[in-house]
Every structure is written in C-alpha cells, then in structure tokens.
N, C-alpha and C positions, 0 to 999 in steps of 0.2 A: 326742138328744145336742146337736144344733145349736140346738134351741129353748132348752135350758138355758143354753148358752153365750151366746146372744143376750140372754136375759133377765138374766143376770148382768152382761153388758156394759152394758146399758141402765141397770140399777140403779147400777153403779159410775160410769157417766158422770154421772148426776145427783148422786151423792154428791160426785164430784170438782168439779163446777160449784159446788155449794153450799159446799164447804170453801174454794174459791178466793174466792168472794164474801164469805165471813165474814172472811177475813184482811184486814189492813190493810197498806198499803204502807210502805216505808222513809221516805217523805217525811212521813207522818203522825206519826212519832216525833219529828222535829225540831220541828214546831210544838207538839206537846204538851209537850215538855220545856221549851221557852222560856216557855210560858204558866203551867205548873203549878209551875215553880220547882225543877227539879233532878231530873228523870227519874222522879218518882213517878207512877204511873199508877193509875187507879181501875178497872182491869180485874179480872176474876175471878181470873186466874192470876198476877197481879203484873205487873211492868214488862216482863219478857221471857219469862216462862213460857208464855204463851199462844202466842207466835209460834213457839217451838221445838216445842211439842206439836202445834199445828196443821200446822206444816210437816212434821213426821215422819209424821203421819197422811196428809197430802196426798201425800207421797212413796210411802207404801205403797199407797195407792189408785191412784196413777198407774202404779205397777208392775203392779198387777192389771189396770188398763185396757189397758196395752200388751200384756200376756200374752194377754188375751182378744181383742184386736185381731189379733194375729199368729195365734192359733188359728183365728179365724173366717176370716182370709185363707187359711190353709192348707186348711181344710175346703171352703170355697167355691171355691177355685182348682182343685180336683180334678174339676170337672165335665168330662165328655167333650165335647171340641170338635174341630172339623175342623182339620187341620194348616194348610190354606191356604184362600183364597177359592175356588179352582178346585175343590177337593174338596167344599166345602160346596155349590157350585152343581151339581156333578155328582151329589151324593147327593140333593139336592132334586129334580132333574130326573128321576132314576130313580124316585123315589117318586111323582112326579106322572104319569109315563108308565105306571106300574103301575095307577094309579087310573082311567085312561081305558078304558072298555069297548071291545072289539074289533069289536062288531057295529054300530057307528054308521054311518048313511048318509053318503056323501061329499057335500061341499059343492059347489054349482054354480060 
C-alpha cells in the first residue's frame, strides 16, 4: 500500500513540476501584448485559454500532491517509537544485557 502511494506521489510531483515550468508568468503577457499589437497571441489555446486550462490542471494535480503527502505522513508517522529518550536507552540496554553470555571470565 505504501509503495503504491509513494509511486503515485513521485509521478504527481514530476507532473506538477512539468506543468509549472510550462506555464508562463503574468509579466510575459504585458510584453507580448505591446509587441504584437493588441493582445493577440500565437499560442495553441488562444490568448487566455491555455492559462486557465493549465492552471486548472495544476490545481487538480496540486490537490492530489497534498493528499498523497498527508497520507504518507499519516502512514509513516505510525511507526512504534519510544515515548522518551530514557525509555529508548533503557530498552536498548536491556536488549544488550540479554545478549551478553553469563559464563564469561572476569577481567583482571
């Protein structure tokens, strides 16, 4: 289950990066409108169609990214951990004391 969510999260993150890099900023519109003479753009979707389509797709992918992030944080946050440092030290010392054999000769 975790592997599926991690793989979806990685794919969605690359898609989100790609969509953000494809989009152009608001400052690019001001320069293009003054040079081309009146807001006409030679883009595939028209003068404002691509911005709204890409921004909607980016918003949907961003929502999926946040949902997978929260899901991963929830699942990986449920790992059994000690309540405090004292408990973790006492648990590790008990485990190491059990590993020492009882029939060792005494040191001089």
